[in-house]
N, C-alpha and C positions, 0 to 999 in steps of 0.2 A: 267728586266721584265719577262723573261722566267722562272726564279725561282719562282717568285710570281704566275705566271700562272700555273706552275706545281703543286703548293700547293693548288691552288684554284680549278683547273679543271683537270680531267684525261680523256684522249681519247685513247682507245686502241682496238685492234682486239680481238674478242671473237668467240669461236666455240661452237655450241649448242650440247654438249655431251648427253644431256637428250633425244634428238630425233634423233638418228642416223638412216641412211638408211641401207638397207640390204647389200650394198657394203662397209659399214664401213665409209662412208662419212657423214658430217653434214654441215648445213648452217653456213656461216660466218656472223658475225655482227660487227658493230662498237658500242662500249659501251661508252656513255658519262656520267660522274659523276661529279656533282658540289655540294659540301657539302653533304647533305643526299639525294639529288635528283639524280635519275639515269634512263637512258632510253637506249634501244637497237634499232639500226637502221639496218635493214636487208640489206645484200649485195647480189648481184645476183650470188653468187658462193657457191659451196659445196666443201669441202676439206676433205682429209683423216684425221680422228681424231688422228691416231698415228703419223701423220706428222705435228702436231701443237705443238709448244713449249708453254706450259702453263705459264712458268716462265717469258719468254721474250714477250709473247703475240704476236707471229709472226708465219706465216706459214713456213714450211720447204719443200725443194724439196722432191717429192715422189719417185724419182728414179734418176739415173745418167742422165744428159742431159734432165731434165724435161722441155719440151718446154713451158708449161703453167705457170711455176713457176714465172718467172720474170714479165710476163704480168700481172698476178693476183696480185702479190705483189705491182707492180707499181700503179695499179688501187686503191688498198686498201689504200696505202700511200697518193695518190692524194686525195681520199675522206676524209681521216683524216685531211689532210692539210687544206681543206675547212673550217672545224669546228675550227681548231686552228687559222686560219686567222681571222675569225669572232670574236673569243674570244679575240684576241690581240687588235682588233679595239675597242671593248667594254672596255677593260682594259685601253687602252690609253685615253678613255673618262672619266676614273675614275667612271665607271657606274656599279652598281650591275646588275648581269644578272643570268639567270637560263638556264637549258637545253633547254627549249622551245625557248628562245631567240636565241640560237645558231642554232637550227633546222630551225627557221623562217628566220634567217639571211642567211643561205645557200640557202634556197628556193628562197629568194629574189634575190640573186646573180645569180642563175641558170635560173631564169625566166625574167631577164632583169630589175628587180626593177620597175615593172609597177603596177600602183595603182589598176586597176580593177582586174587583176589576183591575186594580193595580198589580196584585200578585200574579194574576193570569197573564197580563200583558208583559210584565217585566221578566217573568220566568221564561216565557216563550222567546223574548228578545235575547235573553242571556244565552239560551241554547243556540239560537241562530248565530250569535256572535262568538260562540264557543268559549264563553266565560264559565259555563257550567255544563255538565254532561247531560244528555237527553234523559237518562234515568233520574238524575237529580231534579231536572225540570219537572218530570212526572210526579215525583214526591212532593214538590212545592205546589203543583197544581192540586194534588190531593189535599194538602193542608189548606189551600184556599177554599176548595169545595166543602171541606169540613165545617168552615165557618157558616156557610149557607145552610148546612144541615142543622147547625145550632140555632140559627135564626134566619128566617126566610129572606129578609132584606139585607142588602149590603150595608156595611158599617163605615161611617165617616172616620177617617184616621184620627181626627182630633178628639173623637169620642172614646178612643181606646185608652183607658186609664187602668190603674191597678184594680179598681173595683170590677170593671168589666172583665179584665183578664182573670181575676179570681173566680168569678162566676163561670166563665168559659172553661177554666181549668177543672173545676168541680164536675162540670158536664162531661168533659173529655174522660175523666177518671172513671166515670160510670160506663163509658163505651169502650175504652181502650186500656191497655196495660200502662203502667206508669211511664215506661220508656217511650212508648208510642205517643202518649199525651205530651210528654216533655218535648219530643221532636216537633209536634204540631205547634206548640207555643214558641219554640226556638225559631221555626220558619217564619211565623207571624211577626215576631220581633225583628228578625232580619229585614223583612220588607218594610216595616215601619221606619227603621233606621235608614233604609235606602230612599224612602220617600222624603225623609228629613234632609238627606244629602242633596235631593233635587229641589229643595226650597220650600217644602211643605212644613207648616207649623204642626208639631205634635204636642200631645197633652203632657204638661210638666210632670204629672203623676205617673206617667207611663213606666218610668224606670224603677218605681217603688215596688213593682210586682217582682217577686223572686221565686223561682221554682228550682230547687236543688237538682243538679245533674244526677242521673241514675248512677248507682254504684259502679265503679270501674272494674272491680274484681271479676274476671271472666269465669264462667263455669267450665270446669275441666274434670277429667276422670283420673283417678289414681290407679295403681297397679291391680288391686283386688277387683275394682269395677271393670277394668279391661278384661281381666280373667273371666268374669261372669259373661261378658259379651262373647269371648272366645268359646265358652261352653255352649252358648246358645247357637253360635255360628256352626259348630260341629254337630249339633243335635240333628239326627237323621229325620226328625219329624218337623223341622222348621219349614215354614211355607216359602214358596218361591219369592214372594214379594219381600218377606223379611230377610231372606238370604241375600238377595240382590242389594237391598238397602244397607244391610249390615256390612257386606263386603266393601262397599264404597266408603262407608263411614270409618271402618277400621283401617282401610288403606290410607285414608286421610290422616288418621291418628299417628301414622308413622312416616308421613311425608309433608304434612302441613298444608296441602292444597286447599284453596277456597272452593266452594261449590261451583262458582262460575268457571273455574279451571278444571274441576272434576268433570263437568258436563262436556267439555270439549277435549278431554284427554285423548291423546292419540299415541299409539305404540311407537310412532316415529320420534316421540320425545325421549325415548330411552336411548341414550348414547353411552355405550360401555356400561358402567355401573352408576349412571347418573340420570336424573330427570332434568332435561334442559328445555326450557320453554319461555315464552313471553307471556306474562300474565294479562288477563283482561283488565283488571283494576289497576289503572295508572293515573297519576295526576294529570289533569288536562293541560297543566302548564309545563309538563315535562318535555324537554326538547330532544332527549335521547331515549331510545327504546331500551327498556329494562329487560335483561335476560337473567333468569333465575336458574341456579344449578343446585339440585338437591341429591345428595348421595342416596342411592336406592339400596336399602339394607335388605337382607334376606327375607325378613318377615313381611315386608311390603311386597317383595317379589312373589311370595306365596299367594297373596290375594289376587295379584295380576294373573297368575298362572291358571286361575279358575275362570277367567274372564273370556266370554265368547263374543260379546258385542260391546256396546258402550258401557261405561261405568254407571252413568245416570241417564235415564230416559224420561224421568218424571219431572214435574214442576217442583220448585223449591217448597211450595206449600205442601204438596203431597208427600215429598220426601220427609219434611219435618213431622207431618202427621204420622208417618210410618215409624219414625224414631220414637215417638211417644209410646207406641205399641211395644216396640222393642225394649224400651226402658222398663215398662211394666213386667214384661216376660222375664227380664234379667234381674228384677228386684232392685233397680237403680232408682233412687228417689230424686235425682237431679233432673232438671229440665233439658232433655237432649234436643239439640238443634244441629244443623249442619256445621255451625261455627265452633261447636264444642270440640270437634275433632282437631281443628287447627289450634285451639287453646290447649288441648291435651298435649299435642306435639311440642309446642313451645314450652309449656310448663315442665314436662318431663326432661327436656333438654336443660332447662335452668336448674332443676334439681340435681342433674348430673354434673353441674358446674361448667357447662359449655359456655365459653365467653359470650357476653352479650352481643358483641359485634358479629359473631358467627350466627347466632340465633336471628338477628335482624336481617342478615343477608339471606338466610334460608327462607324467611317469611316474606322477603321482598320489601321490608320497611325502609323508607327513605331516611328516617331519623331514628336514633336510639330511644327517643321519648316513648314511642309506641311499644317498644319491647321491654321497657323498664318494669312494667306491671308483673311480668313473669318472674323477673329477678326478685321482686318484692314477695311474691307468693312462695318462691323457693326458700327465701330467708325465714318466712313465717313457719314453714314446714320444719325447717331445721330447729327452730326454737321449740316447737312442739315435741320433736324427737328428743331434744336435750332435757326437756321437762320430764319426759318419760324415764330417761336415765336417772334423773334426780329422784323421782318417785320410787324407783326400784331400790334405792338405797336410803329411803326416808328414815329407817330405824337405826341407821349407822351414826354413831357419835364418836368423836375422837376425844378421848380423855387424856389430859396431860397431868402427869403426877406432880 
């Protein structure tokens, strides 16, 4: 195994000759290389450049009876051994691994393999390395802190089994909606699996916990519900807050913009009879900038014609709170949120038999999988309408003589 490890991975001591100090010393590092990937880990020592063996990659005594030599050498070799031990564990699992897996594995060992500490460290690291977006990192940080809200002390990863997860899930359900609780559990499980990938032993019972994903059918408004909102919008007694919020919401129902894009909407986006813009929400792995073009239909233009400033000036939370008030005033029983407008736009297009590829392009979806749900809803509506047709002729029988 050691031979295989040596060909796969190299870990050695390095001195930074490019940045020597005035006294002829330079910082020492541990360099880890796996295939074409390489990283340097700084050590808290400076050593004389002339007393470093470049060929053997080791420090040499600076003088006879160098009192610091053996101490520093021992610490360096101990540090290197930590990374070798993690590499051996991963190799025994027959697992592909990279430099980050070794670094993460050593971090986990040194911090006691505790989940909250790990989640806070790894989420921050992934944001810095641009593997996840800052907003996603913030969500993961919230998921980590929620565990400390549940119990004061951090939890050892090995102790996270289905029983612990079930109790934690019950507690989350009392505090949060089902969807929010599901997200917290999903984030926790993601980081447990990342810890396993870095060589940490997880509880075999961990995977026995199952929490069904929240229903995928989105909330959307049908034509009668939209008409009720139109009536409210035209009501001369409507408050300024409700008027501004409803204008933005109805505009989004006819163009499909996310709230993140509504907030930054600019009149310069209007080119001829289209809205042309680059959305805020894009995959971090995208190499090409996405440009979305949405035809601006007359009804959407009407809402823009009443606009004097920005479409949305309030926070997402305040906007959603105002939508709850509007729903009550309009007699709509559905849970109105900013995203309902986007769902309404897509569903109405699907009902009108607009091709799925066109709907996906208008919504800025990278794949058709995200758009399929609206086609499913449209098909269900057609079934209901056909049943109504059947019911209207329920008394009809065809008698054959």
